[in-house]
VEXDREN-2710 file (C-alpha; in Angstrom, 1 decimal):
% VEXDREN-2710
k/r/px/py/pz
1/UNK/-23.1/17.7/18.1
2/UNK/-24.9/18.0/14.8
3/UNK/-28.1/20.0/14.5
4/UNK/-30.3/17.0/13.8
5/UNK/-29.4/15.6/17.3
6/UNK/-29.8/18.9/19.2
7/UNK/-32.3/18.4/22.1
8/UNK/-36.0/18.7/21.4
9/UNK/-37.5/22.2/21.1
10/UNK/-39.1/23.6/24.2
11/UNK/-42.9/23.8/23.9
12/UNK/-45.5/26.0/25.6
13/UNK/-49.1/24.9/25.9
14/UNK/-50.3/28.3/27.1
15/UNK/-49.3/31.4/25.1
16/UNK/-49.5/34.9/26.3
17/UNK/-51.8/37.5/24.7
18/UNK/-48.9/38.9/22.6
19/UNK/-48.2/35.4/21.2
20/UNK/-51.8/34.8/20.4
21/UNK/-52.0/38.0/18.6
22/UNK/-48.9/37.1/16.6
23/UNK/-50.4/33.7/15.7
24/UNK/-53.7/35.3/14.5
25/UNK/-51.7/37.9/12.4
26/UNK/-49.6/35.2/10.8
27/UNK/-52.5/32.9/10.2
28/UNK/-54.1/35.7/8.2
29/UNK/-50.9/36.6/6.4
30/UNK/-50.4/32.9/5.4
31/UNK/-53.7/32.5/3.6
32/UNK/-53.4/31.4/0.0
33/UNK/-54.1/34.1/-2.6
34/UNK/-57.2/33.7/-4.8
35/UNK/-56.3/34.0/-8.4
36/UNK/-58.4/36.4/-10.4
37/UNK/-59.1/34.0/-13.2
38/UNK/-60.0/31.0/-11.1
39/UNK/-57.8/28.3/-9.5
40/UNK/-54.2/29.3/-8.9
41/UNK/-51.8/28.4/-11.6
42/UNK/-49.5/25.5/-10.8
43/UNK/-45.9/25.3/-12.2
44/UNK/-44.0/22.1/-11.7
45/UNK/-40.2/22.1/-11.9
46/UNK/-38.9/18.7/-12.8
47/UNK/-35.6/17.2/-14.0
48/UNK/-37.6/14.4/-15.6
49/UNK/-39.9/14.1/-18.7
50/UNK/-43.3/15.7/-18.2
51/UNK/-46.3/13.4/-18.5
52/UNK/-48.1/13.0/-21.8
53/UNK/-51.2/14.7/-20.5
54/UNK/-50.8/17.9/-18.6
55/UNK/-54.1/19.3/-17.2
56/UNK/-55.1/23.0/-17.8
57/UNK/-53.6/25.4/-15.4
58/UNK/-50.4/23.3/-15.0
59/UNK/-47.1/24.1/-16.7
60/UNK/-43.8/22.2/-16.6
61/UNK/-40.3/23.8/-16.4
62/UNK/-36.8/22.4/-16.1
63/UNK/-35.5/25.2/-13.9
64/UNK/-36.8/27.1/-10.9
65/UNK/-35.8/30.4/-12.4
66/UNK/-37.9/29.7/-15.5
67/UNK/-40.9/28.9/-13.4
68/UNK/-40.4/32.1/-11.4
69/UNK/-40.2/34.2/-14.6
70/UNK/-43.5/32.8/-15.8
71/UNK/-45.3/33.2/-12.5
72/UNK/-48.3/35.4/-11.8
73/UNK/-49.8/36.4/-8.4
74/UNK/-51.1/33.3/-6.6
75/UNK/-48.9/30.8/-8.5
76/UNK/-47.7/27.6/-6.8
77/UNK/-44.2/26.6/-8.0
78/UNK/-43.8/23.0/-7.0
79/UNK/-40.2/21.6/-7.2
80/UNK/-39.7/17.8/-7.6
81/UNK/-36.8/16.1/-5.8
82/UNK/-33.4/16.7/-7.5
83/UNK/-30.3/18.7/-7.2
84/UNK/-30.7/22.1/-8.9
85/UNK/-27.5/23.9/-9.7
86/UNK/-28.8/27.4/-10.3
87/UNK/-29.2/30.8/-8.7
88/UNK/-32.8/32.0/-8.4
89/UNK/-33.9/35.6/-8.3
90/UNK/-37.4/36.8/-7.8
91/UNK/-38.1/40.4/-8.8
92/UNK/-41.2/42.5/-9.8
93/UNK/-43.6/41.9/-11.4
94/UNK/-43.4/38.5/-9.8
95/UNK/-44.9/38.6/-6.3
96/UNK/-47.5/36.8/-4.1
97/UNK/-46.1/33.4/-5.1
98/UNK/-45.1/30.1/-3.4
99/UNK/-41.9/28.3/-4.1
100/UNK/-42.4/24.9/-2.5
101/UNK/-40.3/21.8/-2.6
102/UNK/-42.0/18.4/-2.5
103/UNK/-39.5/17.1/0.0
104/UNK/-37.3/19.3/2.3
105/UNK/-34.3/16.9/2.2
106/UNK/-34.3/15.9/-1.4
107/UNK/-35.1/19.2/-3.2
108/UNK/-31.7/20.8/-3.1
109/UNK/-30.3/24.0/-4.6
110/UNK/-26.6/23.5/-4.7
111/UNK/-24.0/26.3/-5.1
112/UNK/-21.2/23.6/-5.0
113/UNK/-19.0/25.9/-2.9
114/UNK/-17.7/27.7/-6.0
115/UNK/-16.1/31.1/-5.4
116/UNK/-17.4/33.1/-8.3
117/UNK/-16.7/36.8/-9.0
118/UNK/-19.1/38.8/-6.9
119/UNK/-20.2/35.7/-5.1
120/UNK/-23.4/33.7/-5.5
121/UNK/-26.8/33.6/-3.7
122/UNK/-29.1/30.7/-3.7
123/UNK/-32.6/32.3/-3.7
124/UNK/-32.9/36.1/-3.6
125/UNK/-36.2/37.8/-3.4
126/UNK/-35.5/41.4/-4.3
127/UNK/-37.9/44.3/-3.5
128/UNK/-41.0/42.3/-4.1
129/UNK/-43.8/41.4/-1.8
130/UNK/-45.3/38.2/-0.3
131/UNK/-43.1/35.4/-1.4
132/UNK/-43.1/32.1/0.3
133/UNK/-40.1/29.7/0.2
134/UNK/-40.9/26.3/1.7
135/UNK/-39.8/22.7/2.2
136/UNK/-36.3/22.6/0.5
137/UNK/-32.6/22.8/1.1
138/UNK/-30.1/25.4/-0.1
139/UNK/-26.4/24.8/0.4
140/UNK/-22.9/26.1/-0.4
141/UNK/-23.6/29.3/-2.2
142/UNK/-20.5/31.3/-1.3
143/UNK/-19.2/34.8/-0.8
144/UNK/-16.4/36.0/-3.0
145/UNK/-13.8/35.3/-0.3
146/UNK/-14.5/35.6/3.5
147/UNK/-15.8/39.1/3.3
148/UNK/-17.0/39.4/-0.3
149/UNK/-20.4/39.7/-1.9
150/UNK/-22.9/36.8/-2.2
151/UNK/-23.0/33.9/0.2
152/UNK/-26.7/34.1/1.1
153/UNK/-28.6/30.9/0.8
154/UNK/-32.2/32.3/1.1
155/UNK/-32.4/36.1/1.1
156/UNK/-35.5/38.3/1.2
157/UNK/-33.8/41.6/0.1
158/UNK/-36.0/44.7/0.5
159/UNK/-33.2/47.0/-0.7
160/UNK/-29.8/46.4/1.0
161/UNK/-28.0/49.6/1.9
162/UNK/-31.1/51.8/1.1
163/UNK/-31.8/52.7/4.8
164/UNK/-35.5/52.2/4.3
165/UNK/-38.1/49.4/4.1
166/UNK/-39.1/48.6/0.5
167/UNK/-40.9/45.3/0.7
168/UNK/-43.2/43.3/2.9
169/UNK/-44.2/39.7/3.3
170/UNK/-41.4/37.3/3.7
171/UNK/-42.3/33.7/4.7
172/UNK/-40.1/30.6/5.1
173/UNK/-41.1/27.2/6.4
174/UNK/-39.4/23.8/6.6
175/UNK/-36.1/25.2/5.2
176/UNK/-32.6/23.9/5.6
177/UNK/-29.6/26.2/4.8
178/UNK/-26.0/25.1/5.4
179/UNK/-22.5/25.6/4.2
180/UNK/-19.6/23.1/4.5
181/UNK/-16.9/25.5/3.2
182/UNK/-15.5/28.7/4.9
183/UNK/-17.2/31.3/2.7
184/UNK/-20.9/31.0/3.4
185/UNK/-22.2/34.3/4.6
186/UNK/-25.9/34.1/5.8
187/UNK/-28.2/31.2/6.0
188/UNK/-31.7/32.5/6.1
189/UNK/-31.7/36.3/5.8
190/UNK/-34.0/39.3/5.4
191/UNK/-33.3/43.0/5.5
192/UNK/-35.2/46.2/4.7
193/UNK/-38.5/44.3/4.9
194/UNK/-41.4/44.0/7.3
195/UNK/-44.1/41.5/8.1
196/UNK/-42.7/38.0/8.0
197/UNK/-42.3/34.6/9.6
198/UNK/-39.8/31.7/9.7
199/UNK/-40.7/28.4/11.2
200/UNK/-39.3/24.8/11.1
201/UNK/-35.9/26.1/9.9
202/UNK/-32.3/24.9/10.2
203/UNK/-29.1/26.8/9.5
204/UNK/-25.4/26.0/10.0
205/UNK/-21.9/26.7/8.9
206/UNK/-22.0/30.5/8.1
207/UNK/-19.3/33.0/8.8
208/UNK/-21.8/35.7/9.6
209/UNK/-25.1/34.4/11.0
210/UNK/-27.4/31.5/10.5
211/UNK/-30.5/33.7/10.8
212/UNK/-30.6/37.5/10.2
213/UNK/-33.3/40.1/10.4
214/UNK/-32.1/43.6/9.8
215/UNK/-33.0/47.2/8.9
216/UNK/-36.6/47.3/10.1
217/UNK/-37.4/49.4/13.1
218/UNK/-40.9/48.0/13.1
219/UNK/-40.3/44.5/11.8
220/UNK/-43.6/42.7/12.6
221/UNK/-41.6/39.4/12.5
222/UNK/-41.9/36.0/14.1
223/UNK/-39.3/33.2/14.4
224/UNK/-40.3/29.8/15.9
225/UNK/-39.0/26.2/15.9
226/UNK/-35.6/27.1/14.5
227/UNK/-32.4/25.0/15.0
228/UNK/-29.4/27.2/14.5
229/UNK/-26.0/25.6/15.1
230/UNK/-22.3/25.9/14.1
231/UNK/-22.3/29.6/12.9
232/UNK/-20.2/32.5/13.9
233/UNK/-23.5/34.0/15.2
234/UNK/-26.7/32.1/15.6
235/UNK/-29.1/34.9/15.1
236/UNK/-28.1/38.5/14.3
237/UNK/-30.4/41.5/13.9
238/UNK/-29.0/44.9/13.2
239/UNK/-31.3/47.8/13.8
240/UNK/-34.4/45.5/13.9
241/UNK/-37.0/46.0/16.5
242/UNK/-40.6/46.8/17.3
243/UNK/-42.8/43.7/17.0
244/UNK/-40.2/40.9/16.7
245/UNK/-40.4/37.6/18.5
246/UNK/-37.9/34.7/18.6
247/UNK/-39.2/31.7/20.5
248/UNK/-39.3/28.0/21.0
249/UNK/-36.0/27.5/19.2
250/UNK/-32.5/26.1/19.7
251/UNK/-29.3/28.1/19.4
252/UNK/-26.2/25.8/20.1
253/UNK/-22.6/25.5/19.2
254/UNK/-22.2/28.9/17.6
255/UNK/-19.5/31.3/18.6
256/UNK/-22.3/33.5/20.0
257/UNK/-26.0/32.5/20.2
258/UNK/-28.5/35.3/19.8
259/UNK/-27.2/38.8/19.0
260/UNK/-29.7/41.6/18.3
261/UNK/-27.7/44.8/18.0
262/UNK/-27.5/48.5/17.1
263/UNK/-25.2/49.0/14.1
264/UNK/-23.6/52.0/12.3
265/UNK/-23.5/52.4/9.4
266/UNK/-24.7/49.0/8.2
267/UNK/-28.4/48.2/7.8
268/UNK/-29.6/51.6/8.9
269/UNK/-31.4/53.4/10.2
270/UNK/-30.1/52.8/13.8
271/UNK/-30.7/52.0/16.6
272/UNK/-32.1/48.6/17.5
273/UNK/-35.1/49.4/19.6
274/UNK/-37.5/46.8/21.0
275/UNK/-40.0/49.3/22.5
276/UNK/-43.6/48.9/21.1
277/UNK/-44.2/51.6/18.6
278/UNK/-47.8/52.7/18.8
279/UNK/-49.4/53.5/15.4
280/UNK/-46.0/52.9/13.6
281/UNK/-44.6/56.0/15.2
282/UNK/-41.0/54.8/15.0
283/UNK/-38.5/56.9/16.9
284/UNK/-36.1/58.7/14.7
285/UNK/-33.6/59.8/17.4
286/UNK/-30.4/57.8/17.4
287/UNK/-30.3/57.4/21.2
288/UNK/-33.7/57.0/22.8
289/UNK/-34.1/57.4/26.5
290/UNK/-36.7/55.7/28.7
291/UNK/-37.9/57.3/31.9
292/UNK/-38.7/54.0/33.7
293/UNK/-38.2/50.2/33.7
294/UNK/-42.0/49.9/33.2
295/UNK/-42.1/50.3/29.5
296/UNK/-43.9/48.0/27.0
297/UNK/-41.4/45.9/25.1
298/UNK/-42.3/44.2/21.7
299/UNK/-38.9/42.6/20.8
300/UNK/-39.1/39.4/22.8
301/UNK/-36.6/36.5/23.0
302/UNK/-38.3/33.7/25.0
303/UNK/-38.7/30.0/25.5
304/UNK/-35.5/29.1/23.7
305/UNK/-32.7/26.6/24.5
306/UNK/-29.5/28.6/24.2
307/UNK/-26.5/26.3/25.0
308/UNK/-22.8/25.7/24.4
309/UNK/-22.1/28.7/22.2
310/UNK/-18.4/28.2/22.4
311/UNK/-17.5/27.1/18.9
312/UNK/-14.2/28.7/17.7
313/UNK/-13.9/26.3/14.8
314/UNK/-16.6/28.0/12.8
315/UNK/-15.5/30.6/10.2
316/UNK/-16.0/34.3/10.8
317/UNK/-15.9/37.4/8.7
318/UNK/-14.5/40.8/9.5
319/UNK/-17.6/41.7/11.4
320/UNK/-18.3/38.6/13.5
321/UNK/-14.7/37.9/14.4
322/UNK/-14.6/41.2/16.2
323/UNK/-17.4/40.3/18.6
324/UNK/-16.6/39.0/22.1
325/UNK/-17.1/35.2/21.9
326/UNK/-18.9/32.7/24.1
327/UNK/-22.2/34.4/25.0
328/UNK/-25.6/32.7/24.9
329/UNK/-27.3/36.1/24.3
330/UNK/-25.3/39.2/23.5
331/UNK/-26.9/42.7/23.6
332/UNK/-24.6/45.3/22.1
333/UNK/-26.2/48.7/22.3
334/UNK/-29.7/47.3/22.5
335/UNK/-32.8/49.2/23.7
336/UNK/-35.9/47.9/25.3
337/UNK/-35.6/44.2/24.5
338/UNK/-37.1/41.4/26.7
339/UNK/-35.1/38.2/27.2
340/UNK/-37.4/36.0/29.2
341/UNK/-38.1/32.4/30.2
342/UNK/-35.2/30.9/28.2
343/UNK/-32.9/28.0/29.3
344/UNK/-29.4/29.3/29.0
345/UNK/-26.6/26.8/29.7
346/UNK/-22.9/26.1/29.4
347/UNK/-21.8/29.2/27.5
348/UNK/-18.2/29.9/28.4
349/UNK/-18.2/33.7/29.0
350/UNK/-21.8/34.7/29.9
351/UNK/-25.3/33.4/29.6
352/UNK/-26.3/37.0/28.8
353/UNK/-23.7/39.6/27.9
354/UNK/-25.1/43.2/27.6
355/UNK/-23.1/46.3/27.0
356/UNK/-23.1/49.9/25.6
357/UNK/-21.6/50.0/22.2
358/UNK/-19.9/53.0/20.6
359/UNK/-19.8/52.1/17.0
360/UNK/-17.5/52.3/15.2
361/UNK/-15.0/51.7/18.0
362/UNK/-12.4/52.9/18.7
363/UNK/-14.1/56.3/18.4
364/UNK/-14.2/58.0/15.0
365/UNK/-15.8/61.2/13.7
366/UNK/-18.9/59.2/12.7
367/UNK/-19.2/57.1/15.9
368/UNK/-22.7/56.7/17.4
369/UNK/-22.8/56.1/21.1
370/UNK/-25.3/53.4/21.5
371/UNK/-26.3/53.0/25.2
372/UNK/-27.8/49.9/26.8
373/UNK/-31.2/51.0/28.0
374/UNK/-34.6/49.7/29.0
375/UNK/-33.9/46.0/28.5
376/UNK/-35.6/43.4/30.7
377/UNK/-34.0/40.0/31.7
378/UNK/-36.7/37.9/33.4
379/UNK/-37.3/34.4/34.6
380/UNK/-34.5/32.8/32.7
381/UNK/-32.9/29.6/33.9
382/UNK/-29.1/29.6/33.9
383/UNK/-26.6/26.9/34.6
384/UNK/-22.9/26.2/33.9
385/UNK/-22.2/29.6/32.3
386/UNK/-18.9/31.4/32.7
387/UNK/-16.6/28.4/32.9
388/UNK/-13.9/30.0/30.8
389/UNK/-13.1/32.4/33.6
390/UNK/-12.5/36.1/33.6
391/UNK/-13.5/38.8/36.1
392/UNK/-17.1/39.1/34.8
393/UNK/-17.7/35.6/33.5
394/UNK/-21.0/34.1/34.7
395/UNK/-24.7/34.1/34.2
396/UNK/-25.4/37.8/33.4
397/UNK/-22.9/40.6/32.7
398/UNK/-24.4/44.0/32.2
399/UNK/-22.2/47.0/31.5
400/UNK/-23.0/50.6/30.7
401/UNK/-22.3/54.2/31.8
402/UNK/-18.8/54.9/30.6
403/UNK/-19.3/56.4/27.1
404/UNK/-21.4/59.6/27.0
405/UNK/-22.9/60.6/23.6
406/UNK/-21.7/64.0/22.2
407/UNK/-23.6/66.8/23.9
408/UNK/-24.6/64.6/26.9
409/UNK/-23.1/65.2/30.3
410/UNK/-23.5/61.6/31.3
411/UNK/-23.8/58.2/29.7
412/UNK/-27.4/56.9/30.1
413/UNK/-27.5/53.1/30.0
414/UNK/-30.4/53.4/32.3
415/UNK/-33.5/51.4/33.3
416/UNK/-32.2/48.0/32.4
417/UNK/-33.5/45.4/34.9
418/UNK/-33.5/41.8/35.9
419/UNK/-36.0/39.8/37.8
420/UNK/-36.9/36.2/38.7
421/UNK/-33.8/34.5/37.1
422/UNK/-32.7/31.2/38.4
423/UNK/-29.0/30.4/38.8
424/UNK/-26.9/27.3/39.4
425/UNK/-24.7/27.0/42.5
426/UNK/-21.8/29.4/42.3
427/UNK/-23.0/31.1/39.1
428/UNK/-22.5/34.9/39.4
429/UNK/-24.0/37.9/37.8
430/UNK/-22.7/41.5/37.4
431/UNK/-23.0/44.1/38.6
432/UNK/-23.1/42.7/42.1
433/UNK/-26.7/43.0/43.4
434/UNK/-28.1/42.8/39.9
435/UNK/-31.5/41.4/41.1
436/UNK/-31.7/44.0/43.9
437/UNK/-30.5/47.4/42.6
438/UNK/-31.5/46.5/39.1
439/UNK/-34.6/44.7/40.0
440/UNK/-37.5/45.2/37.6
441/UNK/-39.8/46.1/40.5
442/UNK/-37.8/49.3/40.9
443/UNK/-39.3/52.1/38.8
444/UNK/-35.8/53.2/37.7
445/UNK/-32.4/51.7/37.7
446/UNK/-28.9/53.3/37.4
447/UNK/-26.1/52.7/34.9
448/UNK/-24.6/49.2/35.4
449/UNK/-21.1/50.8/35.5
450/UNK/-18.5/48.2/36.3
451/UNK/-15.7/50.6/35.4
452/UNK/-13.0/50.3/32.8
453/UNK/-12.2/46.7/33.9
454/UNK/-15.6/45.7/32.3
455/UNK/-14.4/47.2/29.0
456/UNK/-11.1/45.2/29.3
457/UNK/-13.2/42.0/29.9
458/UNK/-15.0/42.6/26.6
459/UNK/-11.8/43.4/24.7
460/UNK/-10.2/40.2/26.1
461/UNK/-13.0/38.1/24.8
462/UNK/-12.9/39.9/21.5
463/UNK/-9.2/39.0/21.3
464/UNK/-10.0/35.4/21.9
465/UNK/-12.4/35.4/19.0
466/UNK/-9.8/37.0/16.8
467/UNK/-6.7/35.1/17.7
468/UNK/-7.8/31.7/19.0
469/UNK/-10.2/30.8/16.2
470/UNK/-9.2/27.8/14.1
471/UNK/-11.8/27.8/11.2
472/UNK/-12.8/24.5/9.6
473/UNK/-15.7/23.3/7.5
474/UNK/-18.8/22.5/9.7
475/UNK/-20.6/19.2/9.2
476/UNK/-23.6/18.9/6.9
477/UNK/-26.8/18.2/8.8
478/UNK/-28.7/15.0/8.8
479/UNK/-32.3/14.8/7.5
480/UNK/-34.7/17.4/8.9
481/UNK/-38.4/17.3/9.4
482/UNK/-40.2/17.7/6.1
483/UNK/-43.5/19.4/5.4
484/UNK/-46.3/16.9/6.3
485/UNK/-48.4/17.7/3.2
486/UNK/-46.7/19.8/0.5
487/UNK/-49.9/19.6/-1.5
488/UNK/-51.8/21.6/1.2
489/UNK/-53.8/24.4/-0.5
490/UNK/-52.6/23.5/-4.0
491/UNK/-55.0/23.0/-6.8
492/UNK/-55.2/19.4/-8.3
493/UNK/-52.2/18.7/-10.5
494/UNK/-50.1/15.7/-11.5
495/UNK/-48.2/15.9/-8.1
496/UNK/-51.2/16.6/-6.0
497/UNK/-54.1/14.4/-6.9
END
């Protein structure tokens, strides 16, 4: 099923207080910048001939990169329909700008699937603040080989590999990113940044993930109305937490659906931690511990449709191929995340698969022993999950308590809990008694230790991902919803009269 025909997004008329606060925050963040010299400059990118009369404050360019290079804070870069065969990079001193297509489906940046030395990226925003990318399509910018560099269609890069946040303000709306080869890496991607939002986005065909938010322990991030299909992983988020909400979106036909995770050494500092960090007091310990199930969680996955994540025809790289396949939501070494009020259906291994995660594994000198602790699985609706079989296949599988960190007498995958989930007939969850012993009404819960057989179950599903995958190009999407009024907020110019 192609992304344009995936079922309608789930809506909520009544939002909780956290959602309202997020909406207020992003409404403020999305306000257009006032230009110090009067109306904001407008730069028009066109493949045609500019008009004979060009009004003051408007400039024409033939490439997006040339317009970016000429931009000042507050500039609107409006891109006319056409196929643009260029890489675009935004760096300081260019910040606080809008790159906006006039039609999401006909303004296209095309990498043409060429495997160039070092790989190619479509749009990269590097260590610069407050850049909007809106209402366009980026396709087929490839890695140099399955695991090489490049391959990012739209990338807000706050300093990859630096282990620190070095930029803020990433905003994407009405975006399509897709790859129809085997070497696309990430669709819509941010790392080492905080404060951002994606809405009305589509991503498919990537050998890593369709959406990625990483390397921000206090992300202040919001994702809504995303359609993410036909990727190795739908959403991935290494070491990203704090205020981070993914809601009202569709994750379907990926190998795995939504996978926030702790990771070592990539996209540091670890771990992934969804606990609310008061006053930006981000924990620095590698392995946090929570004394109770009653903690405040700010990383929230809710109101999503997560279905049929069983696709082994999608490409995978060295990282994603090693993940157990077939889970709607996968929580490897996660801390204090809330997964609530989602519809999770027809995923072959588990609706939710959560486990402790020594990484790297098998154990090495630099392995970090990420536990599974403080997570809450609440009020989700499950049906048809676990049909592939296996001892722990079903709605929820939760494992932890085998691998003790160095210096610890016992493993502490403690105070995870489940409550109010609805299951279809015959659909099981593990450990047995999940909604009793591990009920969120209990002030504390024990390790969900299913023994070594639970580890074997994970390794079996990893082996399926590695050995039963038959990669092939994924289909291009059909037309997606375009921005209703791309002239909104833009000064008068030849395109916006």
